[in-house]
C-alpha positions in Angstrom: 0.4 -3.0 -71.1 2.3 -3.1 -74.3 3.8 -5.8 -75.8 7.4 -6.1 -75.6 10.5 -9.3 -76.5 10.8 -11.7 -73.6 14.3 -12.0 -72.5 16.4 -15.0 -74.1 16.8 -16.8 -70.4 13.1 -17.0 -70.0 12.2 -17.5 -73.1 14.5 -21.1 -72.9 12.7 -21.5 -69.5 9.4 -21.5 -70.7 10.6 -24.3 -73.8 12.2 -26.5 -71.0 8.6 -26.4 -69.0 8.0 -28.3 -72.3 10.7 -30.8 -73.5 12.0 -31.3 -69.4 9.1 -31.9 -67.1 10.5 -34.1 -64.7 14.2 -36.2 -64.7 12.5 -38.9 -66.8 12.4 -36.2 -69.5 15.8 -35.4 -69.4 16.8 -38.8 -69.3 14.6 -39.6 -72.5 15.8 -36.5 -74.5 19.3 -37.7 -73.5 19.2 -41.4 -74.4 17.7 -40.4 -77.3 20.5 -37.8 -78.6 23.0 -40.9 -77.6 21.2 -43.5 -79.9 21.3 -41.0 -82.8 25.0 -40.2 -82.7 25.1 -44.1 -83.3 25.8 -45.4 -79.5 26.7 -48.6 -79.2 26.6 -48.5 -74.9 24.7 -46.1 -73.2 25.3 -45.7 -69.1 22.8 -44.0 -67.0 23.7 -42.6 -63.7 21.2 -40.8 -60.9 21.7 -39.4 -57.7 18.3 -38.6 -55.5 16.3 -39.9 -58.2 17.7 -37.2 -60.8 17.4 -34.4 -58.6 20.9 -33.2 -57.8 22.6 -35.2 -60.7 21.9 -36.6 -63.9 24.5 -38.4 -66.1 24.4 -40.0 -69.6 27.2 -41.0 -71.1 27.9 -43.0 -74.6 30.0 -44.3 -77.1 28.6 -42.3 -80.2 30.6 -40.1 -82.8 31.0 -37.8 -80.5 31.4 -33.9 -80.8 34.2 -31.3 -81.6 34.8 -28.3 -80.1 32.4 -25.9 -82.6 30.0 -28.6 -82.3 29.6 -28.6 -78.6 29.0 -24.6 -79.3 26.2 -24.9 -81.4 24.8 -28.2 -79.6 23.9 -25.6 -76.5 21.8 -22.7 -78.8 17.9 -23.5 -79.3 16.9 -25.0 -82.3 20.4 -26.5 -83.4 20.5 -30.1 -84.6 22.6 -32.4 -87.0 19.3 -34.5 -87.1 18.0 -32.3 -90.5 20.0 -32.4 -93.5 17.2 -29.7 -95.1 14.0 -28.0 -93.7 11.7 -31.2 -94.7 9.6 -32.4 -91.7 7.8 -34.9 -93.8 10.7 -37.7 -93.3 12.2 -37.7 -90.3 14.7 -40.5 -89.7 16.2 -39.8 -85.9 14.3 -39.9 -82.8 15.4 -36.2 -81.9 15.0 -33.4 -84.4 13.6 -30.2 -82.8 16.9 -28.7 -81.6 15.7 -27.9 -78.1 16.7 -31.2 -75.3 20.2 -29.7 -74.5 19.1 -26.0 -74.5 16.4 -26.8 -72.6 18.2 -29.0 -69.8 20.8 -26.1 -69.7 18.2 -23.3 -69.1 17.3 -25.4 -65.2 20.2 -27.0 -64.1 24.0 -27.2 -64.3 25.0 -28.7 -67.2 28.4 -30.2 -68.2 28.9 -31.3 -71.5 32.4 -33.6 -71.8 32.8 -35.0 -75.8 35.3 -36.1 -78.1 34.9 -37.0 -82.0 36.2 -40.1 -83.4 39.8 -39.3 -84.6 40.3 -36.3 -82.6 43.4 -36.1 -80.6 41.3 -33.9 -77.5 38.3 -34.2 -75.7 36.3 -30.9 -75.1 34.1 -29.4 -72.3 32.1 -27.2 -71.2 29.7 -25.9 -68.8 26.4 -23.9 -68.7 24.5 -23.0 -65.4 21.2 -21.5 -65.7 21.8 -20.8 -69.2 25.2 -19.0 -68.9 27.1 -20.8 -71.4 31.1 -21.0 -69.8 33.8 -21.0 -72.0 35.3 -24.4 -73.8 38.5 -26.1 -72.4 40.3 -29.2 -72.9 39.3 -32.4 -71.1 40.1 -36.1 -70.7 37.6 -38.2 -72.1 36.8 -41.4 -74.6 35.4 -40.9 -77.7 31.6 -40.3 -77.1 29.5 -37.7 -75.0 28.8 -37.6 -71.3 26.4 -35.0 -70.2 26.4 -34.5 -66.7 23.1 -31.9 -65.4 23.7 -31.5 -61.8 20.8 -29.4 -59.5 17.8 -29.9 -61.6 15.0 -27.4 -61.5 17.5 -25.0 -59.5 16.9 -22.4 -61.7 13.4 -22.7 -62.1 12.7 -24.1 -57.8 8.9 -24.1 -58.4 8.9 -26.9 -60.6 10.6 -28.7 -57.9 7.2 -28.4 -55.9 6.1 -30.6 -58.5 8.6 -33.3 -58.6 7.2 -36.8 -56.4 9.4 -38.7 -54.2 13.0 -40.2 -54.8 11.4 -44.2 -56.3 8.5 -42.7 -58.1 10.8 -40.2 -60.1 13.2 -43.3 -59.9 10.6 -45.6 -61.5 10.1 -43.1 -64.5 13.3 -43.0 -65.7 13.7 -46.8 -65.3 10.4 -47.2 -67.6 11.7 -44.6 -69.6 15.3 -46.1 -70.4 13.6 -49.7 -70.9 11.3 -48.3 -73.3 13.7 -47.1 -75.4 16.4 -50.3 -74.8 13.3 -52.6 -75.9 13.8 -51.1 -79.6 17.5 -51.1 -79.6 18.5 -54.9 -78.7 22.1 -54.1 -80.6 22.8 -51.5 -77.6 23.9 -51.9 -74.1 22.5 -50.2 -71.4 22.8 -49.6 -67.8 20.5 -47.3 -64.9 22.1 -46.9 -61.7 20.1 -44.9 -59.1 23.7 -44.0 -56.7 25.0 -47.1 -56.1 22.3 -49.3 -56.8 21.7 -51.4 -60.5 18.7 -51.1 -61.7 19.0 -52.0 -65.6 22.2 -53.7 -66.7 21.2 -55.0 -70.6 24.3 -56.5 -73.0 24.1 -55.6 -76.6 22.5 -58.7 -78.2 25.3 -60.9 -79.5 25.8 -60.5 -82.6 26.2 -56.6 -82.2 24.4 -55.5 -85.3 20.7 -54.0 -85.8 19.6 -56.7 -88.5 20.7 -59.4 -87.3 19.1 -59.2 -83.6 15.5 -61.4 -84.5 12.8 -62.4 -82.7 15.2 -64.1 -79.8 17.0 -61.4 -79.2 14.2 -58.8 -79.0 12.3 -61.1 -77.0 15.3 -61.9 -74.2 15.5 -58.1 -73.5 11.7 -57.7 -73.2 12.1 -60.5 -70.8 15.0 -58.3 -68.9 12.4 -55.2 -68.3 9.0 -56.8 -68.1 10.0 -60.4 -66.7 10.1 -63.9 -67.6 6.2 -64.3 -67.2 5.9 -62.0 -70.2 8.2 -63.9 -72.4 6.8 -66.8 -70.9 3.3 -66.4 -72.4 3.4 -63.9 -75.2 3.3 -65.2 -78.9 5.4 -63.6 -81.8 3.5 -60.8 -84.2 4.9 -60.6 -87.1 2.4 -58.7 -90.1 3.1 -56.7 -93.6 0.4 -55.2 -95.5 0.8 -51.6 -98.0 4.0 -50.8 -97.3 3.4 -51.0 -93.5 4.8 -54.0 -90.8 4.3 -54.8 -87.7 5.9 -57.3 -85.1 6.9 -57.7 -81.7 5.0 -60.1 -79.0 1.7 -60.5 -77.2 0.8 -61.8 -74.0 -1.8 -64.7 -74.3 -5.3 -64.0 -72.9 -4.5 -65.7 -70.0 -1.6 -63.1 -69.7 -3.4 -59.8 -68.4 -2.8 -56.9 -66.0 -5.0 -54.1 -64.1 -3.6 -51.1 -66.3 -2.3 -50.4 -69.6 1.1 -50.1 -68.6 2.5 -53.0 -70.6 0.9 -52.1 -73.9 4.3 -50.9 -75.2 3.9 -49.6 -79.0 6.8 -48.3 -80.9 6.6 -46.4 -84.4 9.9 -46.5 -86.5 11.7 -47.5 -83.0 10.0 -44.2 -81.2 8.2 -45.6 -77.8 4.4 -43.4 -78.2 1.5 -43.2 -76.4 -1.3 -43.3 -78.7 -5.0 -44.1 -78.3 -5.5 -44.9 -81.6 -2.8 -48.1 -80.8 -4.4 -49.1 -77.4 -7.8 -48.7 -78.9 -6.5 -51.3 -81.8 -4.9 -53.7 -79.5 -8.1 -53.4 -77.0 -10.6 -54.2 -80.0 -7.9 -57.2 -81.0 -8.7 -58.6 -77.4 -12.1 -57.1 -76.6 -13.9 -61.0 -77.2 -10.9 -62.6 -75.1 -11.0 -60.5 -71.8 -13.3 -58.6 -69.3 -13.3 -55.4 -70.0 -11.5 -54.2 -66.8 -8.5 -56.1 -67.9 -5.6 -55.0 -70.3 -3.5 -57.6 -72.4 0.0 -57.5 -72.1 2.0 -56.4 -75.9 5.0 -55.2 -77.3 4.3 -54.0 -80.7 6.9 -52.4 -83.5 5.5 -50.9 -86.3 7.2 -49.7 -89.4 6.3 -47.8 -92.4 7.7 -44.8 -94.1 9.0 -41.7 -92.4 6.1 -39.8 -94.9 3.4 -41.9 -93.5 3.4 -40.4 -89.9 3.8 -36.8 -88.2 6.1 -37.1 -85.2 5.9 -33.5 -85.0 3.1 -33.1 -82.6 4.0 -32.3 -79.6 8.0 -31.3 -78.0 7.4 -34.4 -76.4 8.2 -36.3 -79.2 5.5 -39.0 -77.8 2.3 -38.4 -80.2 2.4 -39.4 -83.5 -0.1 -38.8 -86.6 -0.9 -41.4 -89.1 -2.0 -40.4 -92.5 -4.0 -43.4 -92.9 -5.3 -44.3 -89.2 -8.1 -46.7 -90.4 -5.2 -48.7 -92.1 -2.7 -48.5 -89.1 -5.8 -49.8 -86.9 -6.7 -52.6 -89.1 -3.6 -54.2 -89.2 -2.8 -54.0 -86.0 -5.9 -55.5 -85.2 -5.6 -58.2 -87.8 -2.4 -59.2 -87.1 -2.7 -59.8 -83.1 -5.9 -61.4 -83.6 -4.3 -64.0 -86.3 -1.4 -64.5 -83.7 -3.7 -65.1 -80.9 -5.5 -67.4 -83.1 -2.2 -69.7 -84.2 -1.4 -69.9 -80.5 -5.4 -71.1 -79.7 -5.0 -73.7 -82.5 -1.1 -74.2 -81.2 -2.1 -75.1 -77.4 
């Protein structure tokens, strides 16, 4: 069979399969865009667990008509000022989220940039871009994805029940909200409010200290975690680790409450989970897992976030240094708590 170029619509659906796995992955991409746009409030609404509607509205910088059109093209992004992938400081950077979502849903983007007199809206159905039209909207952006996977019905068969899909969305929004206590979040599924998280009092990231962060974590994980967690703080060779770790008596059957962030990005990383296990290995049975929420900050050139389209995996230039910092910081915090008890 001769080699041929795939149609653009099919290329977009293939790319969407890597980025938009389920409603939660679509919400993750959209909320990340809102955070990168400088939003101080993000409201997420679902219908039927995201199957028939996903809506994400923010008060970020917004977009003008020209940017709206560009945002729907693959690999068009405002996140990279140059071609250097070694210093990524935003959550998004690949320029795939909106085109991928537009390829598998009926998408509408409405936005108004700061200082603009009017808002603009544009619709995309199954990858076919409509025409720009004036709209009424405050400064910021609202994105609505309806009938998810209508263009790829086979993917619908892999979705789980509505409660399961809602649970995945709640987990995604909660993780992103933990790293941004200065941003207000809400999540609703039809008439039911699942999350309502006010911004920390100062409204400024540097002023949202440990107390504000712990209140945000407690609102998501529960007061039990806040009442049984110790503060973690350590700096070593340009790396900073901070957050909260549950005392050994607060343990779980799974690692679901081991939440790890690298430069504000929620990640799932075997090295980081292994370091947590190493710190608690003499304190917990092998089939029990601690609850921790840890934030690692390091120069962007020391971590590669361009590993997978979902952007949940990372690679460290010096993995041993990272692991050593986590193990020693956790052991020190737990030992200090034990001495104070």
